[in-house]
C-alpha positions in Angstrom: 178.3 128.2 101.7 177.9 124.8 100.2 174.9 123.2 98.1 173.3 121.3 101.1 173.3 124.7 103.1 171.6 126.5 100.1 169.2 123.8 99.0 166.7 121.9 101.3 165.8 118.7 99.4 162.1 118.7 98.2 161.7 122.3 99.7 163.6 124.6 97.4 165.3 122.0 95.2 166.3 118.5 94.8 169.6 117.1 96.0 171.1 114.0 94.2 174.1 111.9 95.0 177.2 112.9 92.8 177.7 111.1 89.6 174.5 109.0 90.1 172.8 109.0 86.7 169.8 106.8 88.2 169.3 109.3 90.9 169.3 112.2 88.5 167.0 110.6 86.2 164.4 110.0 89.2 164.8 113.6 90.3 164.1 114.8 86.8 161.2 112.8 86.3 159.8 113.5 89.7 159.1 117.1 88.7 155.6 118.0 88.0 153.4 121.2 87.9 152.6 121.2 91.6 156.2 120.5 93.1 157.8 122.6 90.2 155.7 125.7 91.4 156.3 125.0 95.2 160.3 124.4 94.5 160.3 127.3 92.5 158.5 129.6 95.0 160.4 128.3 98.0 163.8 128.8 96.1 162.8 132.5 95.2 161.9 133.4 98.6 165.1 131.7 100.1 167.3 133.4 97.7 165.6 136.8 98.0 166.0 136.7 102.0 169.5 135.5 101.9 171.0 137.0 99.0 169.3 140.3 98.0 171.7 143.1 98.6 169.1 145.3 100.3 167.9 142.6 102.7 171.5 141.5 103.4 172.6 145.2 104.1 169.6 145.6 106.4 170.6 142.5 108.5 174.3 143.7 108.6 173.2 147.1 110.0 170.9 145.7 112.5 173.5 143.4 113.8 176.2 146.2 113.9 173.6 148.6 116.0 171.9 146.1 118.1 
């Protein structure tokens, strides 16, 4: 899994161009109370559903027995 597969731009994180200082600055300055809360909530939900061992184990068991 790579970063673009994990992070959805403006949904659960911000993606920037590699080695682009201006892009990094723009991304940092774009974060405010509203989008920080939304990005944080979405990131937590995504990672809980995709990387939580209990959720992953349930998906594996369901796949094996379906």
